C-alpha positions as a Markdown table, in Angstrom:
| # | Residue | x | y | z |
|---|---|---|---|---|
| 1 | Met | -5.5 | 33.3 | 40.4 |
| 2 | Ser | -3.4 | 36.4 | 39.7 |
| 3 | Ala | -2.2 | 34.8 | 36.5 |
| 4 | Tyr | -5.6 | 33.9 | 35.2 |
| 5 | Ala | -7.2 | 37.3 | 36.2 |
| 6 | Asn | -4.4 | 39.1 | 34.5 |
| 7 | Tyr | -4.0 | 37.1 | 31.3 |
| 8 | Gly | -7.0 | 34.8 | 30.7 |
| 9 | Thr | -9.8 | 32.8 | 32.2 |
| 10 | Gly | -8.8 | 29.5 | 33.8 |
| 11 | Gln | -9.8 | 26.8 | 36.3 |
| 12 | Ile | -8.2 | 25.5 | 39.4 |
| 13 | Lys | -9.5 | 22.1 | 40.6 |
| 14 | Phe | -9.1 | 20.9 | 44.2 |
| 15 | Gly | -9.3 | 17.2 | 45.0 |
| 16 | Ile | -7.1 | 15.8 | 42.2 |
| 17 | Asn | -3.6 | 14.4 | 42.9 |
| 18 | Asp | -0.5 | 14.8 | 40.7 |
| 19 | Glu | -1.4 | 11.6 | 38.8 |
| 20 | Gly | -4.8 | 13.0 | 37.7 |
| 21 | Gln | -6.7 | 10.8 | 40.1 |
| 22 | Val | -9.8 | 12.1 | 41.9 |
| 23 | Ile | -9.1 | 11.8 | 45.7 |
| 24 | Gly | -11.8 | 14.3 | 46.8 |
| 25 | Ile | -11.9 | 17.0 | 49.4 |
| 26 | Asp | -13.2 | 16.4 | 53.0 |
| 27 | Asn | -16.0 | 18.8 | 53.9 |
| 28 | Pro | -16.0 | 20.7 | 50.5 |
| 29 | Lys | -18.5 | 23.3 | 51.7 |
| 30 | Gln | -16.2 | 24.5 | 54.5 |
| 31 | Thr | -13.2 | 24.3 | 52.2 |
| 32 | Cys | -15.0 | 26.6 | 49.7 |
| 33 | Leu | -15.5 | 29.2 | 52.5 |
| 34 | Asp | -11.8 | 28.8 | 53.5 |
| 35 | Ile | -10.7 | 29.4 | 49.8 |
| 36 | Glu | -13.0 | 32.4 | 49.6 |
| 37 | Asn | -11.4 | 33.9 | 52.7 |
| 38 | Arg | -7.9 | 33.3 | 51.4 |
| 39 | Ile | -8.8 | 35.0 | 48.1 |
| 40 | Asn | -10.2 | 38.0 | 49.9 |
| 41 | Asp | -7.0 | 38.3 | 52.0 |
| 42 | Ser | -4.5 | 37.6 | 49.3 |
| 43 | Ile | -5.6 | 39.0 | 45.9 |
| 44 | Ser | -6.0 | 42.7 | 45.1 |
| 45 | Pro | -8.1 | 44.0 | 43.6 |
| 46 | Gln | -10.8 | 41.4 | 44.0 |
| 47 | Pro | -11.0 | 39.2 | 40.9 |
| 48 | Asn | -14.2 | 37.8 | 39.4 |
| 49 | Tyr | -14.4 | 34.2 | 40.2 |
| 50 | Ser | -16.9 | 31.4 | 41.1 |
| 51 | Leu | -16.6 | 28.3 | 43.3 |
| 52 | Ser | -18.6 | 25.1 | 42.6 |
| 53 | Ile | -18.6 | 21.5 | 44.0 |
| 54 | Asp | -18.6 | 18.6 | 41.5 |
| 55 | Asn | -20.0 | 15.3 | 42.6 |
| 56 | Asp | -19.5 | 16.3 | 46.3 |
| 57 | Lys | -15.8 | 15.6 | 45.7 |
| 58 | Ile | -14.0 | 18.2 | 43.6 |
| 59 | Ile | -14.0 | 21.9 | 44.1 |
| 60 | Ile | -13.8 | 24.0 | 40.9 |
| 61 | Leu | -12.5 | 27.5 | 41.2 |
| 62 | Glu | -13.0 | 29.4 | 37.9 |
| 63 | Val | -11.2 | 32.7 | 37.5 |
| 64 | Gln | -12.3 | 35.3 | 34.9 |
| 65 | Glu | -9.9 | 37.6 | 33.2 |
| 66 | Gly | -10.6 | 41.0 | 34.7 |
| 67 | Met | -10.6 | 44.6 | 33.6 |
| 68 | Glu | -8.9 | 46.1 | 36.7 |
| 69 | Lys | -5.4 | 44.8 | 36.0 |
| 70 | Pro | -2.9 | 44.2 | 37.5 |
| 71 | Tyr | -4.3 | 41.7 | 40.0 |
| 72 | Leu | -1.6 | 41.3 | 42.6 |
| 73 | Tyr | -0.7 | 38.5 | 45.0 |
| 74 | Lys | 1.4 | 39.8 | 47.9 |
| 75 | Gly | 2.3 | 42.9 | 45.8 |
| 76 | Lys | 3.3 | 40.9 | 42.6 |
| 77 | Ala | 1.4 | 40.2 | 39.4 |
| 78 | Tyr | 1.8 | 36.7 | 37.9 |
| 79 | Lys | 1.4 | 34.9 | 34.5 |
| 80 | Arg | 1.2 | 31.3 | 33.5 |
| 81 | Asn | 4.4 | 29.8 | 32.1 |
| 82 | Asp | 3.8 | 26.2 | 31.0 |
| 83 | Thr | 2.6 | 24.5 | 34.2 |
| 84 | Ala | 3.8 | 27.2 | 36.6 |
| 85 | Ser | 2.8 | 30.7 | 37.6 |
| 86 | Ile | 5.7 | 33.2 | 37.6 |
| 87 | Pro | 6.0 | 36.9 | 38.4 |
| 88 | Val | 5.7 | 39.2 | 35.4 |
| 89 | Ser | 8.6 | 41.5 | 34.3 |
| 90 | Arg | 8.5 | 45.2 | 35.1 |
| 91 | Gly | 7.6 | 46.0 | 31.5 |
| 92 | Glu | 4.7 | 43.5 | 31.5 |
| 93 | Leu | 3.5 | 45.0 | 34.8 |
| 94 | Asn | 3.5 | 48.5 | 33.3 |
| 95 | Arg | 1.4 | 47.2 | 30.4 |
| 96 | Leu | -1.1 | 45.5 | 32.7 |
| 97 | Thr | -1.4 | 48.8 | 34.6 |
| 98 | Leu | -2.1 | 50.7 | 31.4 |
| 99 | Ile | -4.8 | 48.2 | 30.5 |
| 100 | Gly | -6.3 | 48.5 | 33.9 |
| 101 | Val | -6.8 | 52.3 | 33.4 |
| 102 | Ser | -7.9 | 51.9 | 29.8 |
| 103 | Ser | -4.7 | 53.6 | 28.5 |
| 104 | Ser | -2.0 | 52.7 | 26.1 |
| 105 | Tyr | 1.8 | 53.3 | 25.9 |
| 106 | Asp | 1.6 | 55.8 | 23.1 |
| 107 | Glu | -0.8 | 58.0 | 25.2 |
| 108 | Gln | 1.7 | 58.4 | 28.0 |
| 109 | Pro | 3.5 | 61.7 | 28.4 |
| 110 | Ala | 6.8 | 62.2 | 26.5 |
| 111 | Met | 10.1 | 62.7 | 28.2 |
| 112 | Val | 10.9 | 65.7 | 26.0 |
| 113 | Asp | 9.1 | 68.9 | 25.0 |
| 114 | Asp | 11.1 | 70.1 | 22.0 |
| 115 | Leu | 9.9 | 68.1 | 19.0 |
| 116 | Lys | 9.9 | 68.9 | 15.3 |
| 117 | Phe | 7.4 | 67.4 | 12.8 |
| 118 | Thr | 8.7 | 68.1 | 9.3 |
| 119 | Gln | 7.9 | 64.7 | 7.9 |
| 120 | Leu | 4.5 | 64.5 | 9.5 |
| 121 | Arg | 3.6 | 68.0 | 8.3 |
| 122 | Gln | 4.6 | 67.1 | 4.7 |
| 123 | Glu | 2.6 | 63.9 | 4.7 |
| 124 | Leu | -0.5 | 65.5 | 6.2 |
| 125 | Leu | -0.3 | 68.0 | 3.4 |
| 126 | Glu | 0.1 | 65.4 | 0.6 |
| 127 | Lys | -2.2 | 62.7 | 2.0 |
| 128 | Ala | -4.8 | 64.6 | 3.9 |
| 129 | Gly | -4.8 | 68.0 | 2.4 |
| 130 | Ile | -3.9 | 69.7 | 5.7 |
| 131 | Asp | -1.9 | 72.8 | 4.9 |
| 132 | Gln | -2.1 | 74.6 | 8.3 |
| 133 | Phe | 0.1 | 72.6 | 10.7 |
| 134 | Asn | -0.1 | 73.9 | 14.2 |
| 135 | Gln | -0.8 | 72.9 | 17.8 |
| 136 | Asp | -4.5 | 72.5 | 17.1 |
| 137 | Ile | -3.7 | 69.9 | 14.5 |
| 138 | Leu | -1.5 | 68.1 | 17.1 |
| 139 | Lys | -4.4 | 68.2 | 19.6 |
| 140 | Thr | -6.8 | 66.8 | 16.9 |
| 141 | Leu | -4.4 | 63.9 | 16.3 |
| 142 | Asn | -4.2 | 63.4 | 20.1 |
| 143 | Leu | -0.5 | 64.0 | 20.0 |
| 144 | Tyr | -0.6 | 67.0 | 22.4 |
| 145 | Ser | -2.7 | 68.2 | 25.3 |
| 146 | Glu | -2.5 | 71.4 | 27.4 |
| 147 | Ser | -2.3 | 69.4 | 30.6 |
| 148 | Ser | 0.5 | 66.9 | 29.9 |
| 149 | Gly | 2.1 | 68.2 | 26.6 |
| 150 | Tyr | 3.4 | 65.8 | 24.0 |
| 151 | Asn | 3.0 | 62.0 | 24.4 |
| 152 | His | 5.0 | 59.0 | 23.2 |
| 153 | Ala | 3.0 | 58.9 | 19.9 |
| 154 | Ala | 4.2 | 62.4 | 19.2 |
| 155 | Glu | 7.8 | 61.4 | 20.0 |
| 156 | Leu | 7.6 | 58.4 | 17.6 |
| 157 | Leu | 6.3 | 60.7 | 14.8 |
| 158 | Ala | 8.8 | 63.5 | 15.4 |
| 159 | Asp | 11.7 | 63.9 | 13.1 |
| 160 | Glu | 14.2 | 62.8 | 15.8 |
| 161 | Asn | 13.6 | 60.5 | 18.8 |
| 162 | Gln | 15.4 | 58.0 | 21.1 |
| 163 | Phe | 13.3 | 55.0 | 20.2 |
| 164 | Ala | 14.5 | 51.8 | 18.4 |
| 165 | Gly | 13.7 | 51.3 | 14.8 |
| 166 | Ile | 14.1 | 48.8 | 11.9 |
| 167 | Asp | 17.1 | 46.6 | 11.4 |
| 168 | Met | 17.2 | 45.3 | 7.8 |
| 169 | Val | 19.7 | 42.6 | 6.7 |
| 170 | Arg | 20.2 | 41.2 | 3.2 |
| 171 | Phe | 21.5 | 37.6 | 3.3 |
| 172 | Gly | 23.2 | 35.7 | 0.5 |
| 173 | Gln | 23.0 | 31.9 | 0.2 |
| 174 | Asn | 22.7 | 31.5 | 4.0 |
| 175 | Glu | 22.6 | 33.5 | 7.2 |
| 176 | Ser | 26.4 | 33.5 | 7.6 |
| 177 | Glu | 26.6 | 35.5 | 4.4 |
| 178 | Ile | 25.5 | 39.1 | 5.1 |
| 179 | Arg | 25.6 | 41.2 | 2.0 |
| 180 | Lys | 24.1 | 44.4 | 3.3 |
| 181 | Arg | 22.8 | 45.7 | 6.6 |
| 182 | Lys | 20.9 | 48.9 | 7.3 |
| 183 | Thr | 19.6 | 50.1 | 10.6 |
| 184 | Ile | 16.9 | 52.8 | 10.6 |
| 185 | Asn | 16.3 | 54.3 | 14.0 |
| 186 | His | 16.0 | 57.5 | 16.1 |
| 187 | Ile | 13.9 | 59.1 | 13.4 |
| 188 | Ser | 10.1 | 59.4 | 12.7 |
| 189 | Ile | 8.4 | 56.1 | 12.1 |
| 190 | Leu | 7.0 | 57.6 | 8.9 |
| 191 | Thr | 10.5 | 58.0 | 7.6 |
| 192 | Gln | 11.3 | 54.5 | 8.8 |
| 193 | Phe | 8.3 | 53.2 | 6.8 |
| 194 | His | 9.4 | 54.9 | 3.6 |
| 195 | Arg | 13.1 | 54.0 | 3.9 |
| 196 | Ser | 12.2 | 50.3 | 4.5 |
| 197 | Ile | 10.1 | 50.4 | 1.3 |
| 198 | Thr | 13.1 | 51.8 | -0.6 |
| 199 | Ala | 15.3 | 49.0 | 0.7 |
| 200 | Phe | 12.7 | 46.5 | -0.3 |
| 201 | Arg | 12.5 | 47.8 | -3.8 |
| 202 | Asp | 16.2 | 47.7 | -4.1 |
| 203 | Tyr | 16.3 | 44.0 | -3.5 |
| 204 | Tyr | 13.0 | 42.6 | -4.8 |
| 205 | Glu | 12.1 | 44.9 | -7.6 |
| 206 | Tyr | 13.2 | 44.3 | -11.2 |
| 207 | Glu | 12.2 | 45.4 | -14.7 |
| 208 | Val | 10.7 | 43.3 | -17.6 |
| 209 | Ile | 10.9 | 44.6 | -21.1 |
| 210 | Lys | 7.8 | 44.2 | -23.2 |
| 211 | Gly | 8.2 | 45.5 | -26.7 |
| 212 | Ile | 9.3 | 49.1 | -26.3 |
| 213 | Asn | 8.0 | 49.4 | -22.7 |
| 214 | Arg | 9.7 | 48.5 | -19.4 |
| 215 | Glu | 7.5 | 47.2 | -16.6 |
| 216 | Lys | 8.5 | 47.2 | -12.9 |
| 217 | Arg | 7.7 | 44.0 | -11.0 |
| 218 | Gln | 8.5 | 42.6 | -7.6 |
| 219 | Ser | 9.4 | 39.1 | -6.8 |
| 220 | Ile | 7.5 | 39.6 | -3.5 |
| 221 | Pro | 4.2 | 41.6 | -3.7 |
| 222 | Ile | 5.0 | 45.1 | -2.4 |
| 223 | Glu | 1.5 | 45.4 | -1.1 |
| 224 | Ala | 2.2 | 42.6 | 1.3 |
| 225 | Phe | 5.4 | 44.1 | 2.6 |
| 226 | Arg | 3.9 | 47.6 | 2.9 |
| 227 | Glu | 1.0 | 46.1 | 5.0 |
| 228 | Ala | 3.4 | 44.0 | 7.1 |
| 229 | Ile | 5.8 | 46.8 | 7.9 |
| 230 | Ala | 3.1 | 49.5 | 8.5 |
| 231 | Asn | 1.2 | 47.2 | 10.9 |
| 232 | Thr | 4.4 | 46.3 | 12.7 |
| 233 | Leu | 5.3 | 50.0 | 13.3 |
| 234 | Val | 1.9 | 50.7 | 14.6 |
| 235 | His | 1.2 | 47.6 | 16.7 |
| 236 | Arg | 4.6 | 46.7 | 18.1 |
| 237 | Thr | 5.5 | 47.2 | 21.8 |
| 238 | Trp | 7.5 | 50.4 | 21.8 |
| 239 | Asp | 8.5 | 50.1 | 25.5 |
| 240 | Val | 10.8 | 47.2 | 24.5 |
| 241 | Ala | 14.2 | 48.6 | 23.3 |
| 242 | Ala | 14.5 | 46.2 | 20.3 |
| 243 | Asn | 14.5 | 46.9 | 16.6 |
| 244 | Ile | 12.0 | 45.4 | 14.2 |
| 245 | Gln | 13.9 | 42.8 | 12.2 |
| 246 | Val | 13.5 | 42.6 | 8.5 |
| 247 | Ser | 15.5 | 39.6 | 7.1 |
| 248 | Met | 15.8 | 39.5 | 3.3 |
| 249 | Tyr | 16.6 | 36.2 | 1.6 |
| 250 | Glu | 16.6 | 35.1 | -2.0 |
| 251 | Asn | 13.5 | 33.1 | -1.6 |
| 252 | Arg | 11.6 | 35.0 | 1.2 |
| 253 | Leu | 11.4 | 38.0 | 3.4 |
| 254 | Glu | 10.8 | 37.9 | 7.2 |
| 255 | Val | 9.4 | 40.6 | 9.4 |
| 256 | Val | 9.7 | 40.1 | 13.2 |
| 257 | Ser | 7.8 | 42.5 | 15.4 |
| 258 | Pro | 8.7 | 42.9 | 19.1 |
| 259 | Gly | 5.8 | 42.0 | 21.3 |
| 260 | Gly | 3.2 | 39.3 | 21.0 |
| 261 | Leu | -0.5 | 39.8 | 20.4 |
| 262 | Pro | -2.3 | 42.7 | 22.2 |
| 263 | Phe | -4.5 | 41.9 | 25.1 |
| 264 | Gly | -8.1 | 40.9 | 24.1 |
| 265 | Ile | -7.3 | 39.1 | 20.8 |
| 266 | Ser | -6.6 | 35.5 | 20.3 |
| 267 | Glu | -4.3 | 33.9 | 17.7 |
| 268 | Ala | -7.3 | 32.6 | 15.7 |
| 269 | Glu | -8.9 | 36.1 | 15.7 |
| 270 | Tyr | -5.7 | 37.7 | 14.7 |
| 271 | Leu | -5.1 | 35.3 | 11.8 |
| 272 | Lys | -8.7 | 35.5 | 10.6 |
| 273 | Gly | -8.9 | 39.3 | 11.0 |
| 274 | Tyr | -12.2 | 39.0 | 12.9 |
| 275 | Ile | -11.4 | 41.9 | 15.3 |
| 276 | Ser | -8.8 | 44.6 | 15.6 |
| 277 | Val | -7.2 | 45.7 | 18.9 |
| 278 | Pro | -4.7 | 48.4 | 18.3 |
| 279 | Arg | -1.9 | 48.4 | 20.8 |
| 280 | Asn | -1.1 | 52.0 | 20.0 |
| 281 | Pro | -4.4 | 53.6 | 19.0 |
| 282 | Ile | -3.0 | 57.1 | 18.4 |
| 283 | Leu | -0.3 | 55.8 | 16.0 |
| 284 | Ala | -3.0 | 53.7 | 14.3 |
| 285 | Asn | -5.2 | 56.7 | 13.8 |
| 286 | Val | -2.4 | 58.7 | 12.2 |
| 287 | Phe | -1.4 | 55.9 | 9.8 |
| 288 | Phe | -5.1 | 55.4 | 9.0 |
| 289 | Arg | -5.5 | 59.1 | 8.1 |
| 290 | Leu | -2.4 | 58.7 | 5.8 |
| 291 | Asn | -4.0 | 55.6 | 4.2 |
| 292 | Tyr | -1.1 | 53.4 | 5.2 |
| 293 | Ile | -3.3 | 50.9 | 7.2 |
| 294 | Glu | -7.0 | 50.1 | 7.6 |
| 295 | Met | -8.7 | 50.4 | 10.9 |
| 296 | Phe | -10.8 | 47.3 | 10.7 |
| 297 | Gly | -8.3 | 44.5 | 11.3 |
| 298 | Thr | -7.8 | 43.6 | 7.7 |
| 299 | Gly | -4.0 | 43.6 | 7.7 |
| 300 | Ile | -3.7 | 39.8 | 7.5 |
| 301 | Lys | -6.4 | 39.6 | 4.9 |
| 302 | Arg | -4.7 | 42.2 | 2.7 |
| 303 | Ile | -1.3 | 40.4 | 2.9 |
| 304 | Gln | -3.1 | 37.1 | 2.0 |
| 305 | Ala | -4.9 | 38.9 | -0.9 |
| 306 | Ala | -1.6 | 39.9 | -2.4 |
| 307 | Tyr | -0.8 | 36.2 | -2.7 |
| 308 | Gln | -4.1 | 35.0 | -4.0 |
| 309 | Asp | -2.7 | 33.8 | -7.3 |
| 310 | Ser | 0.5 | 32.3 | -5.8 |
| 311 | Leu | 1.2 | 28.7 | -4.9 |
| 312 | Gln | 3.4 | 29.9 | -2.1 |
| 313 | Gln | 1.5 | 31.6 | 0.7 |
| 314 | Pro | 2.6 | 33.9 | 3.5 |
| 315 | Gln | 3.1 | 32.4 | 7.0 |
| 316 | Phe | 2.4 | 33.9 | 10.4 |
| 317 | Phe | 4.2 | 32.7 | 13.6 |
| 318 | Ile | 3.1 | 34.0 | 17.0 |
| 319 | Thr | 4.9 | 33.7 | 20.3 |
| 320 | Glu | 4.5 | 35.4 | 23.6 |
| 321 | Asn | 7.1 | 38.1 | 22.8 |
| 322 | Ala | 7.1 | 38.4 | 19.0 |
| 323 | Ile | 5.1 | 38.0 | 15.8 |
| 324 | Arg | 7.0 | 36.8 | 12.7 |
| 325 | Val | 5.6 | 37.3 | 9.2 |
| 326 | Val | 7.2 | 35.3 | 6.3 |
| 327 | Leu | 6.6 | 36.5 | 2.8 |
| 328 | Pro | 7.8 | 34.1 | 0.1 |
| 329 | Val | 9.1 | 34.9 | -3.3 |
| 330 | Val | 6.3 | 34.3 | -5.9 |
| 331 | Asp | 8.2 | 34.1 | -9.2 |
| 332 | Asn | 10.2 | 31.2 | -10.7 |
| 333 | Gln | 7.8 | 28.5 | -9.4 |
| 334 | Asn | 8.8 | 25.8 | -11.9 |
| 335 | Leu | 6.9 | 22.8 | -10.6 |
| 336 | Thr | 7.0 | 19.3 | -12.0 |
| 337 | Ala | 3.8 | 17.5 | -13.0 |
| 338 | Asp | 3.9 | 15.4 | -9.8 |
| 339 | Glu | 4.5 | 18.4 | -7.6 |
| 340 | Ser | 1.5 | 20.2 | -9.1 |
| 341 | Leu | -0.6 | 17.0 | -8.7 |
| 342 | Val | 0.2 | 16.8 | -5.0 |
| 343 | Leu | -0.6 | 20.5 | -4.4 |
| 344 | Glu | -3.9 | 20.2 | -6.3 |
| 345 | Gln | -5.2 | 17.8 | -3.7 |
| 346 | Phe | -5.2 | 20.4 | -0.9 |
| 347 | Thr | -8.3 | 22.5 | -0.2 |
| 348 | Asp | -9.1 | 23.4 | 3.3 |
| 349 | Glu | -8.3 | 20.2 | 5.2 |
| 350 | Asn | -5.0 | 18.8 | 6.3 |
| 351 | Leu | -3.8 | 15.6 | 4.4 |
| 352 | Ser | -1.5 | 12.8 | 5.5 |
| 353 | Lys | 1.0 | 10.9 | 3.4 |
| 354 | Arg | -1.5 | 8.0 | 3.1 |
| 355 | Asp | -4.2 | 10.4 | 2.0 |
| 356 | Leu | -1.9 | 11.7 | -0.8 |
| 357 | Val | -1.0 | 8.2 | -1.9 |
| 358 | Glu | -4.6 | 7.3 | -2.3 |
| 359 | Leu | -5.6 | 10.5 | -4.0 |
| 360 | Thr | -2.7 | 10.7 | -6.5 |
| 361 | Gly | -1.9 | 7.1 | -7.2 |
| 362 | Leu | 1.8 | 7.8 | -6.7 |
| 363 | Ser | 4.0 | 5.5 | -4.7 |
| 364 | Ser | 4.7 | 6.0 | -1.0 |
| 365 | Ser | 8.4 | 6.6 | -1.6 |
| 366 | Lys | 7.7 | 9.2 | -4.3 |
| 367 | Ile | 5.2 | 11.0 | -2.0 |
| 368 | Asn | 7.9 | 11.1 | 0.7 |
| 369 | Arg | 10.3 | 12.8 | -1.7 |
| 370 | Leu | 7.7 | 15.2 | -2.9 |
| 371 | Leu | 6.6 | 16.2 | 0.6 |
| 372 | Lys | 10.2 | 16.8 | 1.7 |
| 373 | Lys | 10.9 | 19.1 | -1.3 |
| 374 | Leu | 7.6 | 21.0 | -1.0 |
| 375 | Thr | 8.0 | 21.6 | 2.7 |
| 376 | Glu | 11.5 | 22.8 | 2.2 |
| 377 | Glu | 10.3 | 25.3 | -0.4 |
| 378 | Asn | 7.4 | 26.5 | 2.0 |
| 379 | Leu | 4.8 | 25.2 | -0.5 |
| 380 | Leu | 3.5 | 22.9 | 2.2 |
| 381 | Ile | 3.5 | 23.2 | 6.0 |
| 382 | Arg | 4.0 | 20.1 | 8.2 |
| 383 | Val | 1.9 | 19.7 | 11.3 |
| 384 | Gly | 2.1 | 17.0 | 14.0 |
| 385 | Ala | 4.6 | 14.3 | 14.3 |
| 386 | Gly | 5.0 | 10.5 | 13.8 |
| 387 | Arg | 1.9 | 8.7 | 12.6 |
| 388 | Ser | -0.3 | 11.8 | 13.1 |
| 389 | Thr | 1.8 | 13.9 | 10.7 |
| 390 | Lys | -0.3 | 15.9 | 8.2 |
| 391 | Tyr | 0.3 | 18.7 | 5.8 |
| 392 | His | -1.5 | 21.8 | 4.6 |
| 393 | His | -1.0 | 24.3 | 1.8 |
C-alpha cells in the first residue's frame, strides 16, 4: 500500500494462491473490516483506497496514488521493484517529501550565501533586455527571498557552485578508444550549456564549399542537441551527485540524464509530449525566459522535428534512474535499392519478417540480412523475441 500510494495506483487481491488459482476468503465482509483496521493502524498518512468483494470470494483492495507523500509503513516509505515492495533510498524519500508539500529541489534553500551571477546577468541583458541586475530581479526569477535567501536554483545558475555537471567523451572506433574527454562542472549551468554546444560543434560541424561560399553544416542536427542538453540541465535530478553523460561517436551522440521521469508523467506522455511536468520549475522558467527551452512539453517533438527529413530517427530510452537520448548521424546514408525498399514498407505499424517478405517479394534469407544490417545501423528497431519479433522505423 505504501508503494502504490507513493508511486502509482495498484491493486492487491486477497483469495488467490501463488499459482494464480482462486481459493477464496472465508467471511470476506469481516476480513474487509480487519484489513481496514490494519490499514488505519499501519499506514500514515491515510491513503485513498477502496475495498470490494468479487463473486463473494475475492477481496480487491485498490490503492490510489496520493498527494500527501510520503506514505509510510512503520516509519518507512516503499516502492515496487519487480514483484516485491522495497524501502526507498534516502534521496527518493526526500523527493517524495518535497512532492508532498508541493515543492521542488531547486526551491530549497542554498547552503551558501555568497553567490556571483556574471553569466546570468550577461544573458539576461542579451536575451531579455534586462540591464538592471539587482536583488529585485533575483526575487522576480524566484532565486532569492527575504526569508530564506538564495535557493538551489540560484546556486546552479551562479558562476561557481559545488554541483555536478557534464562529462563529455569523444570515442573512436569503439568505446575502448577515448580520443578526448572534457568535464564541465562546478560552474553555472548556463556556462555548461554553452561549452557543451562548443564541444558538439568541434566534433560534428563541418564546412561545405559551394562556389565561392562556405556553408557550415552538422552531421547531427544542432537543434536536436541543443534541445536535448538544455532539457537535461533543467529536468535532471540535481540531488544526485552524478554528471550528465554526453558520449560522442562517429555514427551517433548519446545524452544520459540522471533521474528518470518526474512524478505525474508516464513514459507515453513524455514521448508524445502531451504534458510537461518540470522537475525544477525555477530553472525551467529561467531557461524559458532565455529562449533555450519551451514551457509546453515540446522538447521531444522539437528533437524529432530536427530529424523529419532523415531516415535515421532519434531514440529515447527510459529507466527508473536515467533517461538516454540517442541522436544518430544523418549524413552519408548510402542505401541500396533493397534497403530502401524495406524501409519504404514502414508507416506507423510494426512489421514482422514474414510481412516484409510478402510486401517486398524478396527472399526470406535476403530479408534476414537486410534486417540485421538496418538494425545495426539504427535504421530499424527490433521489438519482441522469437516468433513474435517485429520491427519499426
